[in-house]
C-alpha positions as CSV (number, residue, x, y, z in Angstrom):
1,X,-101.7,17.3,-126.5
2,X,-98.3,18.2,-127.8
3,X,-95.4,15.8,-127.7
4,X,-91.7,16.2,-128.6
5,X,-90.7,14.2,-131.6
6,X,-87.2,13.0,-132.5
7,X,-85.3,15.7,-134.4
8,X,-81.8,17.0,-135.2
9,X,-80.2,18.9,-132.3
10,X,-80.8,22.3,-133.8
11,X,-84.6,21.8,-134.2
12,X,-87.5,22.0,-131.8
13,X,-90.0,19.5,-133.2
14,X,-93.5,18.6,-132.0
15,X,-96.6,16.6,-132.8
16,X,-100.0,18.0,-131.9
17,X,-102.9,15.6,-131.5
18,X,-106.3,15.7,-130.0
19,X,-107.0,18.8,-127.9
20,X,-104.1,21.3,-127.6
21,X,-104.1,23.5,-124.5
22,X,-102.2,26.3,-122.9
23,X,-100.6,23.8,-120.6
24,X,-99.2,21.9,-123.5
25,X,-97.4,25.0,-124.6
26,X,-96.2,25.9,-121.1
27,X,-95.0,22.4,-120.3
28,X,-93.6,21.2,-123.6
29,X,-93.2,23.8,-126.3
30,X,-92.0,26.9,-124.4
31,X,-89.2,25.2,-122.4
32,X,-88.0,23.4,-125.5
33,X,-88.0,26.5,-127.7
34,X,-86.3,28.6,-125.0
35,X,-83.6,26.0,-124.5
36,X,-82.9,25.8,-128.2
37,X,-82.7,29.6,-128.7
38,X,-80.3,29.9,-125.7
39,X,-78.2,27.0,-127.2
40,X,-78.2,28.0,-130.9
41,X,-79.3,31.7,-130.9
42,X,-81.9,30.8,-133.6
43,X,-85.2,29.0,-133.9
44,X,-85.7,26.0,-136.2
45,X,-89.3,24.8,-135.5
46,X,-91.3,21.9,-136.8
47,X,-95.0,21.1,-135.9
48,X,-96.7,18.0,-137.2
49,X,-100.5,18.5,-137.1
50,X,-102.4,15.3,-136.2
51,X,-105.4,17.4,-135.2
52,X,-107.6,20.1,-136.6
53,X,-106.7,23.7,-135.8
54,X,-110.1,24.1,-134.1
55,X,-108.8,21.7,-131.4
56,X,-106.3,24.4,-130.2
57,X,-107.7,26.3,-127.2
58,X,-107.6,30.0,-127.0
59,X,-104.8,29.7,-124.4
60,X,-102.8,27.6,-126.8
61,X,-103.2,30.1,-129.6
62,X,-102.1,32.9,-127.2
63,X,-99.0,30.9,-126.1
64,X,-98.2,30.2,-129.8
65,X,-98.4,34.0,-130.6
66,X,-96.2,34.8,-127.6
67,X,-93.5,32.4,-128.7
68,X,-93.5,34.0,-132.1
69,X,-93.4,37.5,-130.7
70,X,-90.8,36.8,-128.0
71,X,-88.5,35.1,-130.6
72,X,-89.4,37.4,-133.5
73,X,-85.8,38.0,-134.7
74,X,-84.6,34.4,-133.9
75,X,-86.8,32.5,-136.4
76,X,-84.6,30.7,-139.0
77,X,-86.8,28.0,-140.4
78,X,-90.3,26.7,-139.5
79,X,-92.0,23.6,-141.0
80,X,-95.6,22.7,-140.7
81,X,-96.5,19.1,-141.5
82,X,-100.1,18.5,-142.4
83,X,-102.3,17.1,-145.1
84,X,-104.3,20.4,-145.3
85,X,-103.5,22.2,-148.5
86,X,-104.9,25.5,-146.9
87,X,-102.5,25.3,-144.0
88,X,-99.6,24.4,-146.3
89,X,-100.4,27.4,-148.5
90,X,-100.7,29.7,-145.5
91,X,-97.4,28.5,-144.1
92,X,-95.6,29.0,-147.4
93,X,-97.0,32.6,-147.7
94,X,-95.8,33.4,-144.2
95,X,-92.2,33.7,-145.4
96,X,-93.2,37.0,-147.2
97,X,-94.3,38.7,-144.0
98,X,-92.1,37.4,-141.2
99,X,-88.4,36.8,-140.6
100,X,-87.1,33.4,-141.5
101,X,-88.3,30.7,-143.9
102,X,-91.6,28.9,-143.6
103,X,-92.6,25.8,-145.5
104,X,-95.5,23.4,-145.4
105,X,-95.1,19.7,-146.0
106,X,-97.5,16.8,-146.5
107,X,-97.5,14.1,-143.7
108,X,-95.7,11.6,-145.8
109,X,-92.8,14.2,-146.1
110,X,-92.0,14.3,-142.4
111,X,-88.4,13.1,-142.9
112,X,-87.9,15.7,-145.7
113,X,-89.4,18.4,-143.5
114,X,-87.0,17.5,-140.6
115,X,-84.0,17.7,-143.0
116,X,-85.2,21.0,-144.5
117,X,-85.9,22.7,-141.1
118,X,-82.5,21.6,-139.8
119,X,-80.7,23.1,-142.8
120,X,-79.3,19.8,-143.9
């Protein structure tokens, strides 16, 4: 499941736990991201992972891909919060191939990640 987490007004922030489905994206992530992009004309995104990536359904991955593609030129900052060093390394490397800045954070750095992704 994906739930919204409290964040600055210019950030779409989520926590993923358990099984993550296409419906989670359709009902929570997509409307929040679309509203933020309309309001700010950019996308600051944070995802806290409290589940393994293998728990994301194929439909969830497709929706995630479509959000990235639809908002390709709008990405400003994206933070992934996890205790997986591999995911943090991948996230940090993503800045070299996609527009915007991407940064991975450990779970105990959630408040730092929220500040960074908001630009504060």
